[in-house]
C-alpha positions as CSV (number, residue, x, y, z in Angstrom):
1,X,0.0,0.0,0.0
2,X,1.1,3.3,-0.8
3,X,0.3,6.4,1.1
4,X,-0.3,9.3,-1.1
5,X,-0.4,12.8,0.3
6,X,-1.8,14.3,-2.7
7,X,-5.4,15.3,-3.4
8,X,-8.0,12.5,-3.5
9,X,-9.7,11.5,-6.7
10,X,-13.1,10.1,-7.5
11,X,-15.0,8.3,-4.9
12,X,-12.5,9.0,-2.1
13,X,-12.7,12.7,-2.8
14,X,-16.4,12.7,-2.3
15,X,-16.1,10.7,1.0
16,X,-13.4,13.0,2.1
17,X,-15.6,16.0,1.9
18,X,-18.2,14.3,4.2
19,X,-15.6,13.6,6.9
20,X,-13.7,16.6,8.1
21,X,-10.0,15.8,8.5
22,X,-9.0,18.6,10.8
23,X,-9.6,19.1,14.5
24,X,-13.2,18.8,15.8
25,X,-15.0,22.1,15.7
26,X,-17.9,21.0,18.0
27,X,-17.8,22.4,21.5
28,X,-17.5,19.8,24.3
29,X,-19.1,21.9,27.0
30,X,-22.8,21.3,26.2
31,X,-22.1,17.5,26.0
32,X,-20.3,17.5,29.4
33,X,-23.0,19.6,30.9
34,X,-25.7,17.2,29.6
35,X,-23.9,14.2,31.1
36,X,-23.4,16.0,34.5
37,X,-27.1,17.0,34.6
38,X,-28.2,13.5,33.7
39,X,-26.0,12.0,36.4
40,X,-27.0,14.5,39.0
41,X,-30.7,14.0,38.2
42,X,-30.3,10.3,38.5
43,X,-28.6,10.6,41.9
44,X,-31.3,13.0,43.2
45,X,-34.1,10.7,42.0
46,X,-32.4,7.7,43.6
47,X,-32.1,9.7,46.9
48,X,-35.8,10.6,46.7
49,X,-36.8,7.0,46.0
50,X,-34.6,5.8,48.8
51,X,-36.2,8.3,51.2
52,X,-39.7,7.3,50.2
53,X,-38.9,3.6,50.7
54,X,-37.4,4.3,54.1
55,X,-40.5,6.4,55.1
56,X,-42.7,3.5,53.9
57,X,-40.6,1.1,55.9
58,X,-41.0,3.1,59.1
59,X,-44.8,3.4,58.5
60,X,-45.0,-0.4,57.9
61,X,-43.1,-1.1,61.1
62,X,-45.4,1.3,63.1
63,X,-48.5,-0.4,61.7
64,X,-47.1,-3.8,62.5
65,X,-46.5,-2.7,66.1
66,X,-50.0,-1.2,66.3
67,X,-51.4,-4.5,64.9
68,X,-49.5,-6.5,67.5
69,X,-50.9,-4.2,70.3
70,X,-54.4,-4.5,69.0
71,X,-54.2,-8.2,68.6
72,X,-52.9,-8.5,72.2
73,X,-55.8,-6.3,73.4
74,X,-58.3,-8.3,71.4
75,X,-57.0,-11.6,73.0
76,X,-57.2,-10.1,76.5
77,X,-60.8,-9.0,75.8
78,X,-61.7,-12.4,74.4
79,X,-60.3,-14.0,77.6
80,X,-62.4,-11.7,79.7
81,X,-65.5,-12.6,77.6
82,X,-64.7,-16.3,78.0
83,X,-64.2,-15.8,81.8
84,X,-67.6,-14.1,82.1
85,X,-69.3,-16.7,79.9
86,X,-68.0,-19.6,82.0
87,X,-70.8,-21.6,83.7
88,X,-69.4,-21.0,87.2
89,X,-69.0,-17.3,86.7
90,X,-72.6,-17.1,85.3
91,X,-73.9,-19.0,88.3
92,X,-72.0,-16.7,90.7
93,X,-73.3,-13.5,89.1
94,X,-76.8,-14.9,89.0
95,X,-76.7,-15.6,92.7
96,X,-75.3,-12.1,93.3
97,X,-78.4,-10.8,91.5
98,X,-80.7,-12.9,93.7
99,X,-81.5,-15.6,91.1
100,X,-82.0,-19.2,92.2
101,X,-81.8,-22.4,90.3
102,X,-85.2,-23.3,88.7
103,X,-87.3,-26.3,89.8
104,X,-88.4,-29.0,87.5
105,X,-90.1,-27.5,84.4
106,X,-93.5,-28.2,83.0
107,X,-94.2,-28.1,79.2
108,X,-97.4,-27.4,77.3
109,X,-98.2,-29.9,74.5
110,X,-99.7,-28.9,71.2
111,X,-103.1,-29.8,72.4
112,X,-102.8,-27.6,75.5
113,X,-102.1,-30.4,78.0
114,X,-99.5,-29.7,80.8
115,X,-96.7,-32.2,80.6
116,X,-94.6,-32.8,83.7
117,X,-95.1,-31.6,87.3
118,X,-94.0,-28.0,87.8
119,X,-92.3,-27.0,91.1
120,X,-91.4,-23.7,92.6
121,X,-87.8,-22.6,92.7
122,X,-86.6,-22.1,96.2
123,X,-83.6,-20.3,97.3
124,X,-81.0,-22.4,99.1
125,X,-80.0,-21.5,102.6
126,X,-77.1,-19.0,102.4
127,X,-73.9,-20.2,103.8
128,X,-72.7,-18.2,106.8
129,X,-69.9,-15.9,105.8
130,X,-67.6,-14.2,108.2
131,X,-68.4,-10.5,108.4
132,X,-65.5,-8.4,107.4
133,X,-64.0,-6.2,110.1
134,X,-64.7,-2.6,109.5
135,X,-61.6,-0.6,108.7
136,X,-61.0,2.3,111.0
137,X,-61.4,5.6,109.3
138,X,-59.2,8.6,110.3
139,X,-61.3,11.1,112.0
140,X,-61.2,14.6,110.6
141,X,-60.3,17.5,112.9
142,X,-63.2,18.9,114.8
143,X,-65.0,21.7,113.0
144,X,-67.5,24.3,114.1
145,X,-70.4,22.9,112.0
146,X,-72.0,19.6,111.2
147,X,-70.1,17.2,109.0
148,X,-70.6,17.8,105.3
149,X,-70.6,15.3,102.5
150,X,-67.7,15.3,100.1
151,X,-68.5,17.5,97.1
152,X,-66.6,15.4,94.6
153,X,-67.8,11.9,95.5
154,X,-71.3,12.5,96.8
155,X,-70.7,10.3,99.9
156,X,-72.6,10.6,103.1
157,X,-71.1,12.2,106.2
158,X,-68.7,10.0,108.2
159,X,-70.5,7.5,110.4
160,X,-73.3,6.8,108.0
161,X,-73.5,4.3,105.2
162,X,-75.5,4.5,102.0
163,X,-77.1,1.4,100.5
164,X,-76.1,0.6,96.9
165,X,-78.7,1.7,94.4
166,X,-80.9,-1.1,93.1
167,X,-81.3,-1.4,89.3
168,X,-84.4,0.4,87.9
169,X,-85.6,-2.5,85.8
170,X,-84.7,-6.2,85.8
171,X,-83.8,-7.5,82.3
172,X,-86.1,-10.2,81.2
173,X,-86.0,-12.6,78.2
174,X,-89.3,-13.2,76.5
175,X,-90.5,-16.7,76.3
176,X,-88.7,-18.0,79.3
């Protein structure tokens, strides 16, 4: 191959006009600026994405803790309901309300006949309970007037007791 330094001829000359042979005349600053802006924008978007994911992670952790607390509370409430629904607890509360076990029931047949021998429910004899010793109350200093009830609690003056209020109505179940 020979290297000719002379002018190009024919097809080579046409191609030579398309490709400049001298130093590049295009400025590099806009390209470098574009690359820096793209890299900076990418880094900022990654930072924002990472922050959003961390915030979501904290929120998820907070919600998991809240769910755990609410689950524990639900289980405690379910235990309380189960304790109140236990037969011995129901019997104890019924006795506290003055209820007694029923006698033998009687049934009405479809023709109106009474089936069975009904009996009256009687209260069993209460077992003697030891009376609790009264706790001594500190006596307030002597004042010039009669003792006054407490304004906040509505209790009676010292030395007197108030009976607990009875419920206004007794709940009943129809058909029983």
